[in-house]
N, C-alpha and C positions, 0 to 999 in steps of 0.2 A: 550461356544463357541463350534461351532461346529465344532468339526475337520477335518472327512473327507472330507467336503465339501471345507475346509480350505486348505486340505491338496492336495485335489485335481488341484486348481487354483493358483498351480505355485510356491508358498510355502510346498510343506513338509517340509521343514531345521526350518523353523519356529516355523513352529505346533508342530513340537515334541521340539524345547526347552519352548513355552507356555504351552507343555503339564504338565513340570518337574518344571518350574519358571512362573504362571502365571503372577507375580503381576509386571516380571520385565516390565519394558516399552520398546515400540519399536519405533524409528524416521527412519522416510522414508529417503537417504538419497535423491533428486536430487527434485525439482521446476518445471521441464519439464511437457514434456505429461503422461512421464511415472511415474513422480511422483502423478498425478494426478488416473491413474487407479490404481496404489495401493494404494493408501491413498481408493481409493474406496471400493477394493476389498479388505481391510483389515476389515473396515468399516461394507463389507455383511457379515463378516467373523466373526466380536464380539469383533473385536478387532479395539476401537480409540486410532489409533498417538498420539507421546504427542507433537510433532514437527517435521518441515522439515531442513533439511540441504543442503545448496546447495554451491557451491564456487563460481560465479559469486556476486560479492559487488554488484550488481545493485540490485539482489531479495532478496537480505538479508535486512532486518525490513518492509518485502511485508509479503503478507500472500500467500499462498495457503489450496481453501479447508475450509479456515474458522482457519488454524494453521499457527504459527508464522515461519518463515524461519528464518533460523540464517546461522552465519558461520560454518566451522565445526571444531574451538577451542572452538564452546558450550559445545565439548564434554570434554573437560579440564577443566571447570569448576564442569560436571556435576560427571569425577574424583576426584571431590577433594570435593563433597562432598561426596560422597562417591556409585556413584551409577555409575550401570553397565548396560548402557542401549542394548535391539536389536538393529541392526540397516540392513532396506531394501535397497538395491541398486537399486536405480528406474531410473538407463540412458544409453544411451546408449552407455554412457564413463566407465559403467560398470569396467569392466577389469585396465582403470588406476584409479579409484575411489579406489577402495578394496588394491591396494598396497598404494597406499597414505593413507589409513589408518590401515594398519597395517602393514608398516612402522614408520607411527607416534608410534604406542603403542598403541594407545588411543582406540582401538579397537582390539579383539582376533578376528583369525580365524573362533571363532565356532561363534561367536555372528552376523557376518555378513549372511546379505539370500539373494542372488541373485534370480530372478523372473526365472524361465526356461528360458522363451524367452520374448525380447525384443516387447511389443506391436507392432504394425505392424502403428498403428495409430498415437506411437511415433515419427518413420524415414517417413521422406521426401519421396517423390520417389527421389530428384533432392539432394544429400548432400551436395549442398552448401549453399542449405538452413539456418539461422541462427536461435537457439535460439532466443524467442522475445527480453529477456530486454537486449545479447547483440547486437542483432540488434541498441534495441532503443540505444545505449551507439554509436554503429555504428555511426546513424541515427544523432544523437546530435553534436558528430565530428564534422562532414561534417559542419552542423549548424558550428558552432566554427570556426573550419575555414574559411569562408564566411562571419563573422563580421568585421562590416567598422574597415579597414586598418587606420598604423599610430599613434594608441594610445602606448604614451612612460611613462603614469601614470595608472592604470588599478587597480578596486578596484573591488573583489568581492567578494557577500555576500554569502556570507555560504562558505567553505571550507572543506571537509574531514578529510584532510591527507599530503602529502607530493604526492602522487598522484596524487594529484588535479591539484597540481603545475604544474607536470609537463607533465598531459594532457595538461593544456594551451600551455608552451608553445610545445607541441611537432603538434598542431591543429592550434593554432592561430600565433602562433610566438615566440620570447621573445620582453619579452619589460624593459624598466629603470627600474620602480618599482611597485612595485605591492604589494597592500592591500589588504591582508585575512581580512574579521570580521568573528567571529564564535564564537557560543554563548553557546555552547554544549561541543565539545570537545578539547579537549589538546590541547596544542603547540606541534605538532612534533619538537623531536630531531634535524631533518636535513634539515632543511629549506635553498631553494637557496640565496645566498647573500641578492639578489635583494628584496624576499621577505618581510613585515613587518606584523606583525602577532597580527590584533589587537582582544583581547578577550573579546568580549561585545555580545550587542544584534542590529542586525544589523537597528533595529526601533530609537534605540537613536544617539544622536548626536558623532556620529564620531573621532577620532582624529585625520581628514583632514582636511586642510585649503579650503577655500570656493573654486569654481572655481579653482580647483586644481586636477580634476582629467578629464582625455579622454573619458575616456569609463568605465560602471559603468555595473558589470556582476551578473545575480541573478538568475545561472540557479537550475530549479528545487529547488525552493527558498523561493514563495512568496505563495502557497498554506500548509505551512505549518505556518504561523502568522494569528494572532487576531488580532479585525478588524483595533484595532488602531493602531499596528504594523504592519501591510498594507498600512496606513497612513501615521504612521513616518518614513517609507523606503523609500515610494516613496517622500518626502519631503524632505530627508537627502540627497536621489540621484540627485534631482533638486540641492539644494543648493551645493554641491561638486563640480559638471561636468561643466564646464570650457562650456558659449555658445557656442551651436553647438555641445557643446556634446551628444558620443548615452549613452542610457541607451538599455541592452540588455536584454533579459527579457523569461523562455520557464516555461511549465506548464501543467500538466494534464489540459483535458480541459471538464468541469466538461458536454457539450451535452455527453459526448460517458461513463466518470466514473459512473455518474447515468445508461445510457443507458446498461450497462458491467456488473453493481451490483458491483465493481472493487472498492474497498476499501484498504487505507493505515493508518495502526493505528498511523502513525505523521500527518496526515490530516485533517487543518479545515476544509475548505473549499476549491473545485479548483473551477475558472473563468472560463465564456463562452470567447472565440473570442468579443464578442457586448462587454461584461465589462470589460474588460482586456484597449479598443477601448475607451471608456468611462472613466476610471480612470488616464490611461498615461495622455489626455490629459486635465485634469482638472485641475494633477501635475505637469502642463506648458510644456508638452512636444508637438511637431506638425508632419510630417513628417512620421505616424504611419503608422508601414508597418509590419502585419503580416501573417508567413504562415506557413501551417498543416508538421506534422511530422508524417510519417505511415499516414493511410487512413484507417480507420474502418468502412467506412458505403458509402453507393451508393445510390442514391435513400432511398428504403424503407426498405431496404436490409443493418442489421447490420454485419457488420463481427469479429470474436472474433481476440483476441490480439496476439496471437501464431498463426506465417505460420503453424502450424505442426500439428494445429485443423484440416486443414484434410491433407489426406495421401501421394498425388498427389500430394503436394505440388513441382511447381519447382522457380529453383530462377528467369523465369522472373516472373512468379507473385508477390510476393518480389520485386522489382525491379519497377511493374507498382503501386503497393501498396504506395513504397514510393516517385516517382515520379508526381503523379497524388497527393499524398497530400500536396505538395505546395502550390498548384492554391485554397484548400478545406480546409481552416483549421477551416472551423469551420466541415467539418468531419473527421476530427483526432483528434486521441485520446493523442497529443501532439501538439499546440500552440507555435511558434516561434514567439518574436516580440522585432520590434526596433525601435527608438523614438531619435529625439534629443532636449534636451533642446532647445527651443528657445523663452518662455513668461511665463512672471509672474503667477505664480500657485493658485489656489484657496483653499486653505485648508479647510477651512470650509466645501464648498460644497465640496470638495473630500471628507471629513472622514464623511460627510450625506450622500453622494454615499454608498463609504464601506462598512459603518453599514447597504443598504436600501438591499447591494448582501445579506452580511450575514443574513441578517434575512429572507431573500430569501430560501436562499440556506441549510443554516444548521439544517433544518426541512427533507429534502430531503437528506441529509448527515445520517443522524439517521438511513434510509430507508430503507438499503441496509444489506437486511437481507442473509447469506447462509442458506438455506433449505432442505431435500428431501423430501418432499410432497409437494401436489399439492396445488397448489397459482392460484387463483381467485383474477380477480382484480374487487372492487365496488365503486358505488361513495364517500367511505371514506376509501379510501385505493385497498392494494394488500394484502390478508388474506392466510393464508397456514391452510391447513383444517389436521386433524389426526384421524383414523378411531377409532371404539370403542378396548378397550385392549391394544393400542400404551402407549409403555414405553418405555421414551427413550426420548432425544432430540428435536423437536420437528422446532426447530428455534435459531441458534443465532445468531452476528453482531451486530451493526458493529461496528470492528473497529475504537473506535475513542480517542480521545485525552480533557481533561475538564483542566477547570484554579483552581488555590486552592478555595477551599470555601464549603460551603455546596449544593449539589445537589440531588435533585430530579428526577428519572427519572421511567418511567408508561410507563406498554403496556396492548393491553387489549385486554381480550380473553373472549373465550364463548362457552356453551355447548352446545351440537344441539340436546339434547336430557335430557328434565327436572327430566325424571324418571326414568336417568340413570347418580347419579353425576359423577364428572370429576376434582378430583385435579391437581393442579397445580403447579410447581413452578419456581420463576423468581430470577436468581442469577446475581450477579455482581462480574467480574471478573479482572482482572490484568495481561499479561503477556501470556505467552503460556508456551506451554511442561511444564516439573516438575518443572518451573520459575510462572506455571500461581499460584496467590493470588487470594481467596476471598475475598468482600469487603464485600459485603452482600447478602441477603437472604429471601425471604422470598417465602408461601407458600398458597394457599388456598382453596377454590371450588366455580367451576366456576359456573355462575347460566347462564339460558338464555340468558338475556337478556345483558348481557356481562358486565364487570367488569372491570376496570384499578387497576392492580396491578403498587406498586409499591416500590423501594429500594430508601432506601437516604443513600447518601454515602458525609463524610467530608474528603476535601482531603490538605492535606499541604504544595504542589506545584501543578504545572503543571504533570499530570500526564498521561503517552500515554500509547495505548495497550488498553484500556479499551472495555468490550463486555458483555453485557445483553445475558444470557441462558436463552432460554424455555426449562423443562423438563413438561409432563402430568408423573403424577406417578401410573396413577389407573383409571381407569371409562369409562363412555363411550367418542362417538366423543365430537370432538369439536374443534375449530379455533381459530387464534391468527392473528390479524394486525400488520406488518409487518412495523412496527415504534415507534420507542422511541418516549417521549412525555417529551420533559427535562424543568426544572424548575431550574434556578441557584440561590444562593443566599437566598433556603429560611430554 
């Protein structure tokens, strides 16, 4: 670690700690623009952060700069494991975070480092400009408030806690009967009396009678499902809804997640606006309306997700992007769809359509890599190139899930100079930070003709947050194609 350069870049107290305890893990508290800058600063100085902390629920479970984002309670898990990390507080709310961290007893004051200045680009010129995930939550709340009115029985596909039902009541209003279907999280102890909690898969036959539900809401859920689950969920929604009942769902738009190289560790594939329209029609729904939340493309120009990416961002700019998104769902990060149960469904045609979309989208999903190296696009894909003597991570990603079974994952690498061999390692991991585990790894000497480097893994259950990391250990220049080839059932 270059401590002199490190200390000069706003982190002198952290540099001093690492001088005496170099093995101590470093966390970054803050998943916004300030956090991104700190992660890059640390990496430039030879320090790889273990994970990111953030208090915003919408950010937890995502990744920033290839690192998993955890709730602050992650510090409790580390403490219980006897791990005492150093924490870089990288946020415009640093004072409040420091008070919270110290008061909780999870971090001692000497383990905290606050950069000497908040980077200018992390602070919008207009203080009314919100952080991205807070903004997205607010936009989704407005859309909830605009859902078709008058439902007395509502079914929610995926509901992560008591806060969810409070959110529905605050935005949409009170319903007489609210059925929540959740496969992964435990039943909260303090549910309202009107709520029925079903601990099961949303694609299986739910414990609700035919034609007894007025409104089915699936918020940010369909992108977590495997193909047969998507088909099963849409068929179940059709079954439980009264004739003319409403299905409402929202999800990230693959047209934008792909363009932005955005990845979520629990997402299978996202769907485009055209695709969700087709699937809803095959599932027996009509009067399909799709609008956008948060415009991210205008013409050929791709805009960043965060309004804070531009230092002179104004509240008026945020308002413009939010307003224009409504009529431009294809160019928006999230689409919001509403449709009515009007006719019979074609389950076989629906299943075929879902499988076709998935077969097309899955390879692209496995091409969302993070790299600091130069990238060029060729006929066979995007390639990241490293210089001679490069020692370290060349590319990593994407964070993705896999189903139970045996899987073979491969990635293509090549050397640029036959006279100077290049040793390349490929590592498959799961999880992030100190919870990251290596599942499989291999290494080869790359030929100039190129070779597919493969690892295999047996999974006993659905596994989230898998990641492939490509490392160069010594040798000449080379490159890696930013695409994971996947074979299941090997």
